[in-house]
C-alpha positions as CSV (number, residue, x, y, z in Angstrom):
1,X,92.3,102.4,90.8
2,X,95.9,100.8,90.4
3,X,96.5,97.2,91.4
4,X,98.0,97.4,95.1
5,X,96.0,97.2,98.3
6,X,92.7,99.2,98.4
7,X,93.4,100.0,101.9
8,X,96.8,101.0,101.3
9,X,95.0,103.6,98.8
10,X,93.0,104.1,102.0
11,X,95.8,105.0,104.0
12,X,97.0,107.7,101.7
13,X,93.7,109.2,102.6
14,X,94.0,109.3,106.0
15,X,92.6,106.0,107.2
16,X,95.3,105.3,110.0
17,X,94.0,107.9,112.0
18,X,90.8,106.2,111.7
19,X,92.7,102.3,112.4
20,X,94.7,104.1,115.1
21,X,91.0,105.3,116.4
22,X,89.6,101.5,116.3
23,X,92.4,100.0,117.9
24,X,92.1,102.1,120.7
25,X,88.1,101.9,120.8
26,X,88.7,97.9,120.7
27,X,90.8,98.4,123.0
28,X,88.4,99.7,125.6
29,X,85.1,98.2,124.5
30,X,86.1,95.0,122.4
31,X,85.0,93.8,119.2
32,X,81.1,94.2,119.3
33,X,81.2,97.8,119.5
34,X,84.3,98.4,117.5
35,X,82.0,97.0,114.9
36,X,79.5,99.5,115.3
37,X,82.3,102.3,115.3
38,X,82.7,100.6,111.6
39,X,79.5,102.5,110.5
40,X,80.7,106.2,110.5
41,X,83.8,104.9,109.4
42,X,82.6,102.9,106.5
43,X,80.4,106.0,105.6
44,X,83.2,108.1,105.3
45,X,84.7,106.1,102.7
46,X,81.4,105.4,100.9
47,X,80.9,109.3,100.4
48,X,84.7,109.8,99.6
49,X,85.8,106.2,97.8
50,X,84.7,106.9,93.9
51,X,87.4,103.9,92.8
52,X,86.4,101.8,95.5
53,X,82.6,101.9,94.9
54,X,82.8,102.1,91.4
55,X,84.9,98.9,91.8
56,X,82.5,97.0,94.3
57,X,79.7,98.2,91.9
58,X,81.4,96.4,88.9
59,X,81.8,93.4,90.4
60,X,78.5,92.9,92.4
61,X,76.9,93.7,88.7
62,X,79.1,91.0,87.3
63,X,78.2,88.6,89.5
64,X,74.6,89.5,89.1
65,X,74.6,89.0,85.7
66,X,74.8,85.1,86.0
67,X,72.3,82.8,87.4
68,X,74.0,81.9,90.5
69,X,74.8,85.7,91.2
70,X,71.0,86.9,91.0
71,X,69.6,83.9,93.3
72,X,72.2,85.2,96.0
73,X,71.8,88.5,95.7
74,X,68.2,89.1,95.1
75,X,68.3,92.2,93.1
76,X,70.1,94.7,91.3
77,X,73.4,95.8,93.2
78,X,72.8,99.5,94.1
79,X,74.3,101.7,96.8
80,X,72.8,99.6,99.7
81,X,74.9,96.5,98.6
82,X,78.0,98.8,97.6
83,X,77.8,99.6,101.2
84,X,77.6,96.3,102.8
85,X,80.8,95.3,100.5
86,X,82.7,98.1,102.4
87,X,81.5,97.3,105.5
88,X,82.5,93.3,105.4
89,X,85.4,94.6,103.9
90,X,86.0,97.1,107.4
91,X,84.8,94.1,109.3
92,X,87.7,92.5,107.7
93,X,90.5,94.8,108.5
94,X,88.9,94.8,112.1
95,X,89.6,91.1,112.5
96,X,92.9,91.3,111.1
97,X,93.7,94.1,113.3
98,X,92.6,92.0,116.5
99,X,94.7,88.9,115.0
100,X,97.8,91.1,114.6
101,X,97.2,92.4,117.8
102,X,97.6,88.8,119.6
103,X,94.1,88.2,120.3
104,X,93.8,85.6,117.8
105,X,92.9,83.3,120.7
106,X,89.1,85.1,120.4
107,X,88.5,83.8,116.4
108,X,86.9,80.8,116.0
109,X,88.4,79.2,112.7
110,X,87.3,75.8,111.2
111,X,89.5,74.2,109.8
112,X,89.1,71.9,106.5
113,X,91.4,70.0,104.6
114,X,94.1,70.9,107.8
115,X,95.4,67.5,107.1
116,X,96.6,68.4,103.7
117,X,99.3,70.9,105.3
118,X,100.3,68.6,108.7
119,X,101.4,65.9,106.3
120,X,103.7,67.7,104.4
121,X,105.0,69.5,107.2
122,X,105.2,65.9,109.0
123,X,107.5,64.7,105.4
124,X,109.8,68.0,105.8
125,X,108.3,69.2,102.3
126,X,107.7,73.1,101.4
127,X,104.6,73.8,99.2
128,X,102.8,76.7,98.0
129,X,99.5,78.0,99.6
130,X,98.0,79.7,96.8
131,X,95.1,81.7,97.9
132,X,93.1,85.2,96.6
133,X,91.5,88.1,98.1
134,X,88.7,86.2,99.0
135,X,88.2,86.5,102.9
136,X,91.1,86.9,105.1
137,X,94.7,85.6,104.5
138,X,95.8,86.8,107.6
139,X,93.5,84.0,109.2
140,X,95.6,81.7,107.7
141,X,98.6,83.0,109.5
142,X,97.0,81.9,112.5
143,X,96.4,78.5,111.5
144,X,100.0,78.2,110.4
145,X,100.6,78.9,113.9
146,X,98.3,75.7,114.7
147,X,99.8,73.6,111.8
148,X,103.2,74.3,113.4
149,X,104.3,75.3,110.0
150,X,106.6,78.3,108.7
151,X,104.7,80.2,106.2
152,X,106.5,83.3,104.4
153,X,103.8,85.6,103.1
154,X,104.6,87.2,99.5
155,X,103.8,91.1,99.7
156,X,104.3,94.3,97.4
157,X,105.1,96.9,100.0
158,X,106.4,99.3,97.6
159,X,103.0,100.8,97.6
160,X,101.4,99.8,101.1
161,X,104.4,100.9,103.7
162,X,102.0,102.9,106.1
163,X,99.5,100.1,106.4
164,X,102.2,97.4,107.0
165,X,103.9,99.3,109.4
166,X,100.7,99.8,111.9
167,X,100.1,96.0,111.7
168,X,104.0,95.2,112.0
169,X,103.5,97.4,115.4
170,X,100.4,95.2,116.6
171,X,102.5,92.4,116.5
172,X,104.6,93.2,119.4
173,X,107.6,90.6,118.7
174,X,105.1,87.7,116.7
175,X,107.6,85.9,114.3
176,X,105.7,86.4,110.8
177,X,108.3,86.5,107.6
178,X,107.2,88.4,104.6
179,X,109.0,88.0,101.3
180,X,109.3,91.9,99.5
181,X,108.4,92.0,96.0
182,X,109.8,94.9,93.9
183,X,109.1,95.7,90.4
184,X,112.1,94.3,88.1
185,X,113.6,92.3,91.2
186,X,114.5,88.8,91.0
187,X,115.5,88.3,94.9
188,X,111.7,87.7,95.9
189,X,111.7,84.3,93.4
190,X,115.1,83.2,95.2
191,X,114.0,83.7,98.5
192,X,110.6,81.6,97.9
193,X,113.1,78.8,96.2
194,X,115.1,78.8,99.3
195,X,111.8,78.7,101.4
196,X,110.6,75.5,100.0
197,X,113.9,74.3,100.3
198,X,113.8,74.2,103.7
199,X,110.8,72.7,103.8
200,X,108.7,76.1,104.4
201,X,105.5,77.1,103.1
202,X,105.2,80.6,100.7
203,X,101.8,82.0,100.5
204,X,101.0,83.6,97.2
205,X,97.9,85.5,96.0
206,X,96.3,84.6,92.6
207,X,93.7,87.3,92.0
208,X,96.6,90.1,91.8
209,X,99.1,90.2,89.1
210,X,103.0,90.9,90.6
211,X,104.5,94.0,89.4
212,X,106.9,92.2,87.6
213,X,105.1,89.8,86.0
214,X,102.6,91.9,84.0
215,X,104.1,90.4,80.7
216,X,103.0,86.4,82.2
217,X,99.2,86.8,82.6
218,X,96.4,84.8,80.3
219,X,92.9,85.8,79.7
220,X,90.4,83.5,81.4
221,X,86.6,83.8,81.8
222,X,85.9,85.0,85.4
223,X,82.0,85.1,86.0
224,X,81.2,85.7,82.7
225,X,83.6,88.1,81.5
226,X,87.4,88.0,80.2
227,X,90.0,89.0,82.9
228,X,93.5,88.9,83.3
229,X,95.4,86.4,86.0
230,X,98.7,85.8,86.4
231,X,100.6,82.9,85.7
232,X,103.8,83.4,87.8
233,X,102.8,81.2,90.7
234,X,101.8,78.3,88.6
235,X,105.3,78.6,86.5
236,X,107.3,78.7,89.8
237,X,105.8,75.2,90.8
238,X,106.2,73.8,87.5
239,X,110.0,74.9,88.1
240,X,110.4,74.0,91.6
241,X,108.1,71.1,91.6
242,X,106.6,71.5,94.7
243,X,102.9,70.9,95.6
244,X,100.7,73.8,95.8
245,X,97.8,74.0,97.8
246,X,94.4,76.2,97.3
247,X,93.1,77.9,100.5
248,X,90.5,80.2,101.2
249,X,89.1,81.8,104.6
250,X,86.0,83.4,104.9
251,X,83.7,85.0,107.7
252,X,80.5,83.0,108.1
253,X,79.8,84.8,111.5
254,X,81.1,87.6,114.3
255,X,84.7,86.2,114.9
256,X,84.0,83.1,113.2
257,X,85.9,82.0,110.7
258,X,85.9,79.0,107.9
259,X,89.1,77.7,106.0
260,X,89.2,75.0,103.5
261,X,92.4,73.6,101.9
262,X,92.6,71.7,99.1
263,X,95.5,70.0,96.3
264,X,95.9,72.7,93.9
265,X,98.7,70.8,91.9
266,X,101.3,68.0,92.5
267,X,104.3,67.6,93.1
268,X,106.5,67.1,90.3
269,X,109.0,69.4,87.9
270,X,107.1,70.4,85.0
271,X,109.5,69.8,81.7
272,X,110.2,73.7,80.1
273,X,108.0,73.4,77.4
274,X,105.2,72.2,79.0
275,X,105.3,75.0,81.6
276,X,103.4,77.2,80.0
277,X,100.4,75.2,79.1
278,X,100.6,74.1,82.9
279,X,101.1,77.5,84.1
280,X,97.7,78.5,82.1
281,X,95.4,75.3,83.4
282,X,96.0,76.0,86.5
283,X,95.1,80.0,86.2
284,X,92.1,78.7,84.8
285,X,91.5,76.1,87.3
286,X,92.0,78.8,89.7
287,X,89.6,81.1,88.2
288,X,87.0,78.4,88.6
289,X,87.4,77.9,92.2
290,X,87.6,81.6,93.0
291,X,84.6,82.1,91.2
292,X,82.9,79.9,92.7
293,X,84.0,81.4,96.3
294,X,82.7,84.7,95.2
295,X,79.0,83.0,94.4
296,X,78.9,81.6,98.0
297,X,80.3,84.7,99.8
298,X,79.6,87.5,97.2
299,X,80.3,90.1,99.7
300,X,83.8,88.7,100.8
301,X,85.8,89.6,97.0
302,X,88.2,92.4,98.4
303,X,89.7,93.1,95.4
304,X,88.8,96.8,94.7
305,X,90.5,98.1,91.3
306,X,89.2,97.6,87.7
307,X,89.9,93.7,87.6
308,X,88.3,93.6,84.1
309,X,89.2,96.7,82.7
310,X,92.5,95.5,81.1
311,X,91.6,92.7,79.7
312,X,88.8,94.5,77.8
313,X,91.6,97.0,76.9
314,X,93.6,93.6,74.9
């Protein structure tokens, strides 16, 4: 599967109709019955989504090959575990839709490390918020509103125009800044630099290689296998000299999320000759943190493509 949003791929196969149905159902019956409606929707994608199922099974089997993963999963991954993984993904999408539709107040978000963000905001300093496909990045946008920061989100929109337009219509005028990434363009880098200079925050996902950054990667051990991770976010941090925070937000119960934020890289410009080494070290550290998160919540890493395939072919 190409490295674009799995939900964008599903949109290409007609899931916009499912999203519209789910939106209408939620407005009539609320979240609990909407979760029940996910069963036939996920069953359809389970039966037709060969690539998503293959990627899910590959991830779960990789996880199970580790001692911690075996203890967490309890048994060898099979179809039931793959269905649970896809269902968790669908529930994440439902909560995303609820949030973008203006009902974020119905979500409970426990916030650990919020003071790190608030301290930077008070001092007028910008930062990079490093996250991943573990849990829900959209819930972090809700937290940005609570902390008063301006959050710019880096997004790859070329392959996700349909799905993004659906969620944008749900915003109903809510202020949200997106930085669009296009292959071969430097516009996104300039926009990120300007946002940081204004004292704003830029959200970047560290487990997806930017279309324009295919040549800026490093092979890292992740869950016992070699995988390619981008170094672009860390090279950017070294150039800008801004602090970098790592943040995740995972579901711990129905409409209940736990967010964690930690200091990941201190402020300070990295000398040019040290930037590559600096970036690779941070990529290794990120992979270790992501690995721990996947072991804690094995059904909430939503990176549905052949993640290890590219590294194996090097």
